PAMAR-395566 format. One record per residue (C-alpha): y, z, x; residue in one letter; chain. Coordinates in steps of 0.02 Angstrom, whole numbers. Example, Ala and Ser with C-alpha at 12.3 -4.5 7.8 and 13.67 -1.06 7.14 Angstrom:
        v        w        u   pavex   drentor
     -225      390      615       A         A
      -53      357      684       S         A
//
This chain:
        v        w        u   pavex   drentor
        3       -2        2       X         A
      118       39      148       X         A
       90     -128      233       X         A
      121     -219       54       X         A
      283     -117       32       X         A
      347     -164      207       X         A
      298     -344      182       X         A
      394     -355       14       X         A
      556     -271       92       X         A
      544     -396      236       X         A
      522     -544      119       X         A
      680     -483       22       X         A
      777     -465      179       X         A
      727     -638      233       X         A
      786     -713       64       X         A
      956     -620       74       X         A
      993     -686      240       X         A
      947     -855      194       X         A
     1068     -850       40       X         A
     1206     -776      151       X         A
     1177     -925      269       X         A
     1178    -1050      128       X         A
     1340     -978       47       X         A
     1421     -939      207       X         A
     1550     -802      235       X         A
     1725     -830      164       X         A
     1850     -902      283       X         A
     2001     -793      343       X         A
     2116     -923      251       X         A
     2029     -895       85       X         A
     2038     -699      100       X         A
     2227     -714      144       X         A
     2263     -840        2       X         A
     2168     -718     -118       X         A
     2263     -571      -64       X         A
     2433     -674      -83       X         A
     2395     -733     -258       X         A
     2354     -550     -306       X         A
     2524     -500     -244       X         A
     2620     -644     -326       X         A
     2526     -590     -490       X         A
     2566     -405     -482       X         A
     2749     -455     -434       X         A
     2767     -570     -580       X         A
     2692     -435     -697       X         A
     2818     -301     -622       X         A
     2967     -417     -644       X         A
     2917     -475     -812       X         A
     2897     -295     -867       X         A
     3075     -264     -802       X         A
     3160     -405     -885       X         A
     3045     -462    -1035       X         A
     3082     -374    -1201       X         A
     2978     -348    -1357       X         A
     3063     -316    -1526       X         A
     3030     -147    -1614       X         A
     3028     -161    -1794       X         A
     3026      -57    -1959       X         A
     2927     -131    -2097       X         A
     2951      -91    -2287       X         A
     2955     -174    -2461       X         A
     3095     -268    -2525       X         A
     3166     -329    -2694       X         A
     3276     -481    -2697       X         A
     3412     -486    -2848       X         A
     3527     -631    -2885       X         A
     3698     -615    -2955       X         A
     3653     -748    -3080       X         A
     3505     -730    -3192       X         A
     3411     -846    -3310       X         A
     3466     -848    -3492       X         A
     3345     -832    -3639       X         A
     3332     -951    -3776       X         A
     3305     -859    -3934       X         A
     3261     -919    -4109       X         A
     3392     -872    -4226       X         A
     3278     -893    -4386       X         A
     3110     -893    -4447       X         A
     3027    -1061    -4493       X         A
     2917    -1208    -4439       X         A
     2948    -1309    -4285       X         A
     2970    -1491    -4342       X         A
     3039    -1559    -4176       X         A
     3037    -1514    -3988       X         A
     3187    -1588    -3901       X         A
     3141    -1557    -3722       X         A
     2986    -1587    -3619       X         A
     2919    -1482    -3482       X         A
     3065    -1423    -3363       X         A
     3187    -1537    -3432       X         A
     3385    -1531    -3391       X         A
     3491    -1462    -3531       X         A
     3673    -1448    -3567       X         A
     3752    -1303    -3655       X         A
     3733    -1305    -3841       X         A
     3609    -1454    -3830       X         A
     3454    -1427    -3947       X         A
     3285    -1363    -3877       X         A
     3189    -1371    -4042       X         A
     3223    -1390    -4231       X         A
     3159    -1263    -4349       X         A
     3144    -1290    -4537       X         A
     3134    -1163    -4674       X         A
     3175    -1171    -4865       X         A
     3357    -1180    -4831       X         A
     3364    -1328    -4702       X         A
     3335    -1370    -4524       X         A
     3413    -1266    -4389       X         A
     3430    -1307    -4200       X         A
     3376    -1185    -4065       X         A
     3515    -1220    -3936       X         A
     3527    -1190    -3747       X         A
     3663    -1060    -3709       X         A
     3709    -1126    -3539       X         A
     3690    -1282    -3423       X         A
     3527    -1286    -3325       X         A
     3344    -1320    -3316       X         A
     3239    -1270    -3463       X         A
     3072    -1171    -3444       X         A
     2956    -1127    -3588       X         A
     2913     -948    -3609       X         A
     2754     -989    -3692       X         A
     2654    -1127    -3798       X         A
     2763    -1220    -3926       X         A
     2710    -1360    -4036       X         A
     2754    -1456    -4195       X         A
     2717    -1370    -4355       X         A
     2702    -1199    -4263       X         A
     2777    -1048    -4353       X         A
     2915     -956    -4256       X         A
     2984     -786    -4310       X         A
     3165     -745    -4293       X         A
     3204     -669    -4124       X         A
     3058     -751    -4039       X         A
     3090     -800    -3855       X         A
     3067     -988    -3843       X         A
     3101    -1004    -3657       X         A
     3231     -983    -3518       X         A
     3367    -1086    -3449       X         A
     3388    -1080    -3256       X         A
     3564    -1106    -3200       X         A
     3602    -1237    -3072       X         A
     3661    -1108    -2939       X         A
     3565     -949    -2899       X         A
     3723     -861    -2846       X         A
     3729     -724    -2717       X         A
     3561     -643    -2673       X         A
     3544     -473    -2593       X         A
     3387     -364    -2546       X         A
     3357     -188    -2586       X         A
     3241      -73    -2499       X         A
     3191      117    -2515       X         A
     3159      191    -2349       X         A
     3112      363    -2288       X         A
     3238      456    -2192       X         A
     3128      450    -2026       X         A
     3133      262    -2032       X         A
     3318      249    -2088       X         A
     3377      347    -1939       X         A
     3320      201    -1821       X         A
     3422       70    -1929       X         A
     3602        8    -1890       X         A
     3712     -103    -1997       X         A
     3695     -270    -1932       X         A
     3505     -256    -1879       X         A
     3417     -426    -1899       X         A
     3300     -433    -2045       X         A
     3153     -555    -2079       X         A
     3092     -566    -2258       X         A
     2929     -638    -2325       X         A
     2914     -661    -2517       X         A
     2756     -634    -2616       X         A
     2791     -789    -2717       X         A
     2823     -892    -2575       X         A
     2681     -878    -2434       X         A
     2752     -874    -2255       X         A
     2637    -1007    -2195       X         A
     2702    -1130    -2317       X         A
     2887    -1077    -2335       X         A
     2930     -979    -2188       X         A
     3034     -824    -2188       X         A
     3219     -783    -2242       X         A
     3337     -714    -2113       X         A
     3461     -582    -2152       X         A
     3549     -426    -2086       X         A
     3562     -239    -2139       X         A
     3719     -229    -2237       X         A
     3721      -47    -2284       X         A
     3624      109    -2263       X         A
     3619      235    -2386       X         A
     3681      416    -2354       X         A
     3626      509    -2514       X         A
     3438      513    -2541       X         A
     3365      471    -2709       X         A
     3259      595    -2815       X         A
     3105      551    -2706       X         A
     3198      577    -2547       X         A
     3213      397    -2493       X         A
     3376      307    -2452       X         A
     3426      140    -2503       X         A
     3447       -1    -2378       X         A
     3542     -163    -2427       X         A
     3504     -327    -2341       X         A
     3623     -486    -2358       X         A
     3574     -666    -2310       X         A
     3713     -764    -2222       X         A
     3604     -923    -2237       X         A
     3577     -904    -2420       X         A
     3396     -937    -2482       X         A
     3359    -1065    -2348       X         A
     3202    -1019    -2248       X         A
     3154    -1039    -2064       X         A
     3063    -1194    -2119       X         A
     3224    -1262    -2193       X         A
     3161    -1246    -2369       X         A
     3281    -1189    -2512       X         A
     3198    -1052    -2622       X         A
     3248    -1010    -2796       X         A
     3294     -842    -2853       X         A
     3327     -792    -3037       X         A
     3310     -613    -3083       X         A
     3195     -531    -2947       X         A
     3083     -579    -2806       X         A
     2974     -450    -2719       X         A
     2907     -454    -2535       X         A
     2921     -362    -2372       X         A
     3055     -351    -2233       X         A
     3042     -328    -2054       X         A
     3194     -248    -1980       X         A
     3216     -272    -1786       X         A
     3292     -100    -1744       X         A
     3298     -138    -1552       X         A
     3223     -230    -1407       X         A
     3121     -126    -1284       X         A
     3072     -182    -1104       X         A
     2891     -224    -1089       X         A
     2873      -99     -941       X         A
     2936       43    -1045       X         A
     2807       -2    -1170       X         A
     2666       -1    -1046       X         A
     2720      162     -964       X         A
     2756      255    -1129       X         A
     2578      329    -1139       X         A
     2591      396     -964       X         A
     2766      475    -1002       X         A
     2702      554    -1156       X         A
     2552      624    -1059       X         A
     2671      693     -921       X         A
     2782      774    -1054       X         A
     2632      851    -1144       X         A
     2571      930     -971       X         A
     2746      993     -933       X         A
     2762     1071    -1113       X         A
     2585     1157    -1087       X         A
     2623     1221     -911       X         A
     2785     1287     -973       X         A
     2693     1412    -1082       X         A
     2603     1492     -933       X         A
//
């Protein structure tokens, strides 16, 4: 058994030597080049960490409101629909008829209250009975007016905000991958908490409802989504070293108790 073990070790050493001879030892130039590359990479990382910055953000829900809202078209009498004067999302002028309703006393038009684009609130067909006060549809005005966003945030998050901070808003109705984001800024930060302890933050949009993809969004009434508020830019090196700084501070605090 001893002789077989010695022979096995001898064979392994012989194979190792052959492989080393086949591959050869790395040249001095290759070793120096490798060290230089490592130094260059480390230097690039250090310089990048000192000058590259990463945005720090606060994320919360947001609700957009327009200063101009859609106007409802209401049926003024009970009766049977004898004619529909608009198809689909048709363009209407103020006082133009949307539909004609007939009862025992005559025919009565349901008219548009403003200029704009009509949108049905539900199914409507000829010979359908509609009661007085029924909502027939909405007329969307040509202009959306001024749009502002409103968020309710905890005091711990609000303390990081400053008026003028950049905001990026994504809306539930308009997917980011298809429409992009809206860019705005923090217009005001509330000082008096609401009943639940949160503070109100207002966002305004200097570019209106035009997204980062160049698409113009419509806003009548309310739109909900989320807002990412960029509160500051931090150096990459500070972010990398933050865990070590926290560890050292915790050690200092624990040592101070002894």
